[in-house]
N, C-alpha and C positions, 0 to 999 in steps of 0.2 A: 259636641256635648254628648252624643251617644257613644263616641269613641273613647272619650275620657271615662265615662262610666264603665264600659267594657274593660278598659285597661286597669282600672281600680279594682274591678271584680276579680280579674285575672291575677292581679298582684295579691289579693286577699287569698285567693285559693292556692297560689303558690306558697305563701307563708303558711297556711293551714297545712299543706301537704308536707313541707319541710318539718313542722313541728311533730306531724304524726311519724314520719320516717325516723326522726331523732329519737322519739319515745320508743318505737319498736326496736330499733338498732342498738339502743343503749342496754338492752337486756342481753344482747349476744355477747358471748364471752370471746375474748381475743384468744385465738389459738393458731399456731402455725399449721400449715398444710402438712398432711403426712408425708414424711421423707420416704423415698423409694430409691433403691440402688440405681445408679446411672447405667443403663445397659445400652450399648451402641446398636443403633437400629430399631430401637423401640420408643415409642412416644406414649406417656400417660394420657388419658382421656377421663373426663368426669361425665358420667351418663346417669341421670336421675339420682345425683347425689352420692354415687358410688365410683370408686377409681377402677378403671379398666386400662388395658394396654393393647396397643396395635403396632404390628411391625411397619416400618416405614423406610424409605430411602430418599436421598436428595434427588430431585428431578433435574432435567437439563436446564430448567429456568431457575434453579436455585431453591424452589419451594419443595417442602417435604411432601412426599406422596405415601399414602396409606397402601400396604400391601395386602394385609389379612384381616380377618374379623376381629372383633374385640375379644380379648382374653382376660380372665380374671387375675392373671399374674404375668409379670414381665418374662419370667422363664418361659412360659408357655407361648407368648407372642414372639420370642426370639427364634422359636421353631419355624415360624411361618416365613 
């Protein structure tokens, strides 16, 4: 009986959360992410809502590895 009451309350809260999220996100405008020229050896990163770039290379295990610090442009990151 207590489990049923908790499950019902959890479902009510999930529904309330979905409605609130839908209301907030409905105000967001659909927009494509900013396009940046593809530069070999550079990977874009988003930090605190701003786009930055970091030099990278393929590691032996197939994962990308960051080489340098974050730079405000891909041109600067390519120099790392």
